[in-house]
Each structure stands twice: as C-alpha cells, then as structure tokens.
C-alpha positions in Angstrom: 202.0 178.0 85.3 201.8 175.6 82.4 199.6 175.2 79.3 198.5 171.8 80.6 197.3 173.4 83.8 195.3 175.9 81.8 193.8 173.2 79.7 192.7 171.4 82.8 191.1 174.6 84.1 189.2 175.0 80.9 188.0 171.4 81.1 186.7 171.9 84.6 185.1 175.2 83.6 183.3 173.5 80.8 182.1 170.3 82.6 181.7 171.8 86.1 182.9 168.5 87.5 186.4 167.4 88.2 185.8 163.7 87.5 184.2 164.4 84.1 186.8 166.9 83.2 189.6 164.4 84.0 187.8 161.8 81.9 187.6 164.1 78.9 191.2 165.2 79.4 192.4 161.5 79.5 194.0 161.8 82.9 193.1 160.6 86.4 191.0 162.8 88.6 193.7 163.2 91.3 196.2 164.3 88.7 193.8 166.9 87.2 192.7 168.2 90.7 196.4 168.4 91.9 197.4 170.5 88.8 194.4 172.9 89.2 195.2 173.2 92.9 198.9 174.0 92.1 197.8 176.7 89.8 195.4 178.2 92.4 198.2 178.1 95.0 200.7 179.8 92.6 198.2 182.6 91.9 197.0 182.7 95.5 193.3 182.7 94.4 190.4 180.3 94.0 189.4 179.7 90.4 186.5 177.4 91.4 184.0 177.5 94.1 183.9 173.9 95.1 181.1 174.3 97.7 178.6 174.7 94.9 177.0 171.8 93.0 177.8 171.9 90.2 181.2 173.5 90.7 181.1 177.2 89.8 183.7 179.7 88.7 184.6 182.5 91.1 184.5 186.1 89.7 188.3 186.1 89.2 188.0 182.6 87.9 185.8 183.8 85.1 188.5 186.3 84.0 191.2 183.6 84.2 189.2 181.2 82.0 188.7 183.9 79.4 192.4 184.6 79.3 193.2 180.9 79.4 191.2 180.3 76.2 193.4 182.9 74.4 196.6 181.4 75.7 195.8 177.8 74.8 194.6 178.9 71.4 197.8 180.9 70.8 199.9 177.9 72.0 198.2 175.8 69.4 199.1 178.4 66.7 202.8 177.6 67.3 202.3 174.1 66.1 200.3 175.4 63.1 203.1 177.7 62.1 205.5 174.7 62.2 203.1 172.5 60.2 202.5 175.1 57.6 206.3 175.8 57.2 206.8 172.1 56.6 203.8 171.8 54.3 202.3 169.2 56.6 198.6 168.6 56.4 197.6 166.1 59.1 196.5 165.5 62.7 193.1 165.5 64.3 190.5 167.8 62.8 187.0 168.0 64.1 184.3 169.1 61.6 180.7 169.9 62.4 178.0 169.7 59.8 174.3 170.7 60.0 171.7 167.9 59.7 170.2 169.1 56.4 173.6 169.0 54.7 175.2 166.0 56.3 173.4 163.1 54.5 173.9 164.6 51.0 177.3 166.4 51.1 179.3 164.0 53.3 179.2 161.0 50.9 180.2 163.3 48.0 183.5 164.4 49.4 184.6 162.2 52.3 186.2 159.4 50.3 188.1 161.8 48.1 189.4 163.9 51.0 190.7 161.0 53.1 192.4 159.4 50.1 194.1 162.8 49.2 195.0 163.6 52.8 195.6 160.3 54.6 197.4 161.9 57.5 194.3 163.9 58.6 192.2 162.2 61.3 188.8 163.7 60.4 186.3 163.6 63.3 182.8 164.5 62.0 179.9 165.6 64.2 176.3 166.4 63.2 175.1 169.4 65.1 172.5 172.3 64.8 173.8 175.7 63.8 173.6 177.2 67.3 175.6 174.3 68.7 178.2 174.6 65.9 178.8 178.3 66.6 179.2 177.7 70.3 181.6 174.8 69.8 183.7 176.8 67.3 183.9 179.7 69.8 184.9 177.3 72.6 187.5 175.5 70.5 185.6 172.1 70.4 185.3 172.3 66.6 188.0 173.2 64.1 185.5 174.1 61.4 181.9 173.5 60.4 179.6 173.4 57.4 176.5 175.5 57.8 174.0 177.7 56.0 175.1 181.3 55.9 175.2 184.3 56.3 175.4 184.0 60.1 177.2 187.3 60.7 178.9 186.2 63.9 181.9 188.5 64.5 184.2 185.7 65.8 183.4 183.4 62.9 184.8 183.5 59.3 182.5 182.3 56.5 183.9 180.8 53.2 181.0 180.0 50.7 181.2 176.5 49.2 178.2 176.4 47.0 174.7 177.8 46.5 171.9 175.2 46.7 168.6 176.0 45.1 165.2 175.2 46.8 163.1 172.7 44.9 159.3 172.2 45.3 158.0 168.7 45.9 154.4 168.9 44.8 152.2 165.7 44.6 149.6 165.2 41.8 146.6 166.3 43.7 148.1 169.6 44.7 147.0 173.0 43.3 150.5 173.7 41.9 151.2 170.3 40.3 150.2 171.4 36.8 152.7 174.2 36.8 156.0 173.6 35.0 157.8 176.1 37.2 156.8 177.7 40.5 157.4 181.2 42.0 157.8 182.4 45.5 154.4 184.1 45.0 152.8 180.7 44.6 153.8 179.6 48.1 151.5 179.7 51.1 153.1 178.8 54.5 149.9 177.2 55.6 150.3 174.7 52.7 154.0 173.8 53.2 155.2 170.9 55.4 158.1 172.1 57.5 161.1 170.6 59.2 161.0 170.8 63.0 162.1 173.9 64.8 165.9 174.3 65.1 166.7 173.5 61.5 168.0 176.5 59.6 166.4 175.2 56.4 163.0 175.5 58.1 163.8 179.2 58.8 164.8 179.7 55.2 161.5 178.2 54.0 159.5 180.4 56.4 161.4 183.5 55.1 160.6 182.5 51.5 156.9 181.9 52.0 154.2 184.5 52.4 151.6 184.5 55.1 148.5 182.3 54.7 146.0 183.7 52.2 143.0 182.6 54.3 142.4 181.6 57.8 141.7 177.9 57.8 140.9 175.4 60.5 143.9 173.0 60.8 143.1 169.4 61.5 146.8 168.5 62.2 150.2 170.0 62.8 153.4 168.3 62.2 157.1 169.2 62.1 159.6 166.5 61.1 163.4 166.2 61.2 163.3 164.1 58.0 162.8 165.2 54.4 161.7 161.6 53.6 158.9 162.0 56.1 157.8 165.2 54.5 157.8 163.7 51.1 155.7 160.7 52.3 153.2 163.1 53.9 153.0 165.1 50.7 152.3 161.9 48.7 149.4 161.3 51.1 147.9 164.6 50.2 148.9 166.5 53.3 150.5 169.4 51.4 153.7 170.2 49.5 157.2 170.7 50.8 160.5 172.2 49.8 163.7 170.3 49.5 167.4 171.3 49.1 168.5 170.5 45.5 171.1 167.9 46.5 168.3 166.0 48.4 166.5 165.6 45.1 169.3 163.8 43.2 168.6 160.4 44.7 164.8 160.4 44.4 163.3 157.6 42.2 161.6 158.3 38.9 158.0 158.5 40.3 159.1 161.0 43.0 161.1 163.0 40.5 157.9 163.6 38.5 156.6 165.7 41.5 159.6 168.0 41.6 159.1 171.6 40.4 162.0 174.1 40.0 161.5 177.8 40.6 161.6 180.4 37.9 164.9 182.2 37.7 166.3 183.6 39.9 165.8 180.4 42.0 165.7 180.9 45.8 168.7 179.2 47.3 170.7 178.7 50.5 174.4 179.6 50.8 176.4 176.7 52.3 179.8 177.7 53.7 182.8 176.4 55.5 182.9 178.3 58.8 185.7 178.5 61.3 187.1 180.7 64.2 188.8 183.9 63.2 192.0 182.6 64.9 192.4 180.4 61.9 193.9 177.5 63.7 194.7 174.5 61.4 194.0 176.7 58.5 195.9 174.4 56.1 193.4 171.6 56.7 190.5 174.0 56.4 191.8 175.2 53.0 192.2 171.5 51.9 188.6 170.8 52.9 187.3 173.9 51.0 189.2 173.0 47.9 188.0 169.4 47.9 184.3 170.1 48.6 184.1 173.1 46.1 185.7 171.0 43.4 183.2 168.2 43.8 180.0 170.1 44.3 180.7 172.5 41.5 179.9 169.7 39.1 176.7 168.6 40.9 175.0 172.0 41.0 174.8 173.8 37.7 172.4 176.6 38.7 174.0 180.0 38.5 171.1 182.6 38.8 170.0 182.3 42.4 168.6 184.5 45.2 170.1 183.7 48.6 167.5 183.2 51.4 168.5 183.9 54.9 168.9 180.9 57.3 167.7 183.0 60.2 164.0 183.5 60.8 162.8 187.1 60.1 161.6 188.9 63.2 158.3 190.7 62.9 
C-alpha cells in the first residue's frame, strides 16, 4: 500500500470516474486503474462498484476512503514539519475567497504578498461559503477568506477585520435626508438584495426588520452584483446596503448617497479559515499577517456590532 495509491483512490471517489480521476491526477487512466486494482487485490476487497454509473463506493470502500483522507493529510504534514524547521515559505497554496470579498480585498494584498513571498504559488478561487467549507474539509483548499462566525467544528477561524455595513440611499428615498441611519430605519421590503447564496445577503436579512406594511410588489430582483443594486437604487427602486470596502472606489456623486450607521455600526467579521489539521500553516500565517496589516489602515471603524452571515431560522 502506498500514499500514491491512496491518492488515486481519493480521486476516483471524488470524481466517480476513472478517466476524469486520472486527468485530475496527471497520470494516464491505465496507470491509475492498475494502481487502484493493485490496492484492492492487496486488501482482497472491492473499494469501488464498477457496475454502477457513475462508479460508486462499496460499504467497505467508504470506510477506506475516510481513513485514506486522514493518512494522506498526515503524510502531507511531514513535509510541513520539514518546511517549518527550515523556515521555508513556498510551494502551491490554494486560497478560496467569497464573491463579496474577492473584488475589493484581493487587489489590496495580492501584489504585496507575492513580492514578499515569491516562492509561494498562490492559486485563488472565487467560491460561495458552502463550497469553501466543503473544499476545505476535502483538502481541495488550503485556506479561505469568508464571513464568520461559521462554527464548523473541523474549521478554524482567524478574524482579519470587521467591515461595517453602509447604506446606499438615493435622493428620492425616505431616508436620504438623514445624516446617519439606524437598524430601526430599515425595512426588508425596501432593501435591494444580493441573490440567494451570498452570505452578505443573509447578513442584511438578519439586520433588517420585517416589512412594516403589506404592499403589492410590482417586481422582484436579486442580483449578484453590488453595481447592479446601486444602479437600481439610482432609478428609484429602493435602497441597498454595501460592505464598507465596496464604497471606497465610488465616484463623488455616488458617495453623496452613502449613509453610515449610528454607533455601534453593524458589521461583518471577515476571517481566514482553514482545516484544523493546520497543513501549510506557515503560509496561512504569512497570509494573515499580510492582509491584517494592509486592511487595518483601510478600515478605521472600531465600535461595531457583528451580524451573523447565516440566515436566522424562524
């Protein structure tokens, strides 16, 4: 039994297809199939039921895959121990970032990080929170940046910064004359939202109260773009809420429509999250130090109230 054989088993278990698993493992399909077969022969069991389409794990195969994940992860830890002992910070590192953070945060730290740590090959993927968590647990991501708290027992959370919510309120809106707004001013029926699946949307829903009055709605829209929400607000379709970093690049006319909250400002906690096994922890720490140092100067707000990124259940 070898680590390589176990890695091939994990690839087939994930993709449920020998050809695709071989492609993702950068080997030929006959080579991968032969190694999986050798392992099954050695153990005198079948890990995969090849008669099913797609290929399925047998009952004993499920147990082997669970154990193989642990073994492969622990094998990777040996290299980590050596790298840390040598003070080496380098190699491939896959980082996931949620869509409402990616456009604003990435340009702030990426250039600084790659100049400071040129031996790190940073692979960045934009993914929703649920996907980030699944990929961290399966070892497809080394770390991620997401809104927290998530309270997943296999995931560690290290806060990077606290980003206030800011109201975008056009001139014809009922709240435009206010210098500051409060959570009591908000009405969910009056707020343009991101589409379902964005944790920022869930945070806004948790922040807003229920509609004051039952009204007949003439349209419903949920967008994946803050720019679209701003443009709709400007057309008189309602107000919206933005993360603070998204307001920094707005032009002068749009900045006039921004309204901050009275203290304590509602905010979201943005954290660097990673698996509790702490593989490649030296790169994770380097990322945290770089991002925290840069963002600390961009967000001066201190008195904040953290809003949950998970929708409240009634």
